[in-house]
N, C-alpha and C positions, 0 to 999 in steps of 0.2 A: 450744311445747308444754311443759307443766309436768310434772315427774316426780312420781309419787305413791308413797307408801309405805303398804302395807297391813299392819297388825299382825294376825297370826293367833293366836288364843287357843283354849284348850280347857278345858272344865270336867271335871277329872279324875274327880270323883265320878260324874258322869253317864256318862262314858266307861266307867268300871269297871262300873257297873250295866248298861249296854247290852251290854257284852261278856259279863257274867255270865249274860245271858239264854240264851246258848248252852248253859249248863250248869244247866238247870232241875231235872234229876233226878240223883240220886247215881250212877246207872249211867253217865251221860255223863262225869262227873268221873272215875270209876274207870277207864273205858276210855281216857280221855286219858292218864292216868298209866301204865297198863299198856302201852299202845301205845308210849309214849315209852321205857319201860324195855326193851321188846323191840327197838326200833330203835337206840337210842343205846348201843351196846355196843362193846367193843374187838374188833378182828378176831380170829376164831378162837374167840370165847367163845360157848358155847351159852347162850342167854338163859334165865333163870329168874326168874319173878315169882310172888310170894306175896301174896294179898289176904286180910286178916283183918278180919272184921266183928264188932264187939261191940255189939249193939243196946242192952244194958243201960246202957252209959256213952256211947252214941252216938258210937262211935269206929270209924273205918276206917283201917287201916294197910296200906300197900302197900310191899313190899320187893322189890328186884330187884338183879341183879348188873350193871346197866348201868354205863357209864363215869362217870356223875356229872357234876357241873358244876365247871369251874375258876372261879377268882375273876372272870375277865373274862366268863365265861358268866353268872355270878350278877349282875354289874353290868348286863349286857344284859337279863337276866330282869326286873329291877325297873324297867326303862325302859318307859314306856307305849308300846305298839305296837312293841316290839323286834323285830328281825329274827331269823329262824332261820337261822343261818349254814350248816348242813348243806343246807337247802333252797336257799339262795342259791347254793351251790357245786354245784348240780345233783344233790344226793342226796335226792330226795323220799322221804318216809317215811309211816308210818301215822298219825302225829299230824296233826290237822286244823287246829289253831288257833295255831300258832306256838310260843311258849315255855312254855305251860302255866300262865301266871300267872292267866289268867281262870278257870281251873278251881279254882285255890286260893281 
């Protein structure tokens, strides 16, 4: 029997476009970031989230007092199909799509 090697590839542009289909409307994008800000906070912190919309300059700004992302979190964030470590460690949350990259 001959061993075979299969090379798996991905078209990153198409992957990104396909993932972005989950966020066809601004409200889905806003909710993804608001829910992440509510969930990913330090223990004992009362979550606060502010959403500012400026239609004149087509700008949406979301500010929260969540714990933010460490450098290793950011490296995972920019990895296609990165894992959500909180979810992996059994802490499910409100966010639906992993790291939020597709919403961006």
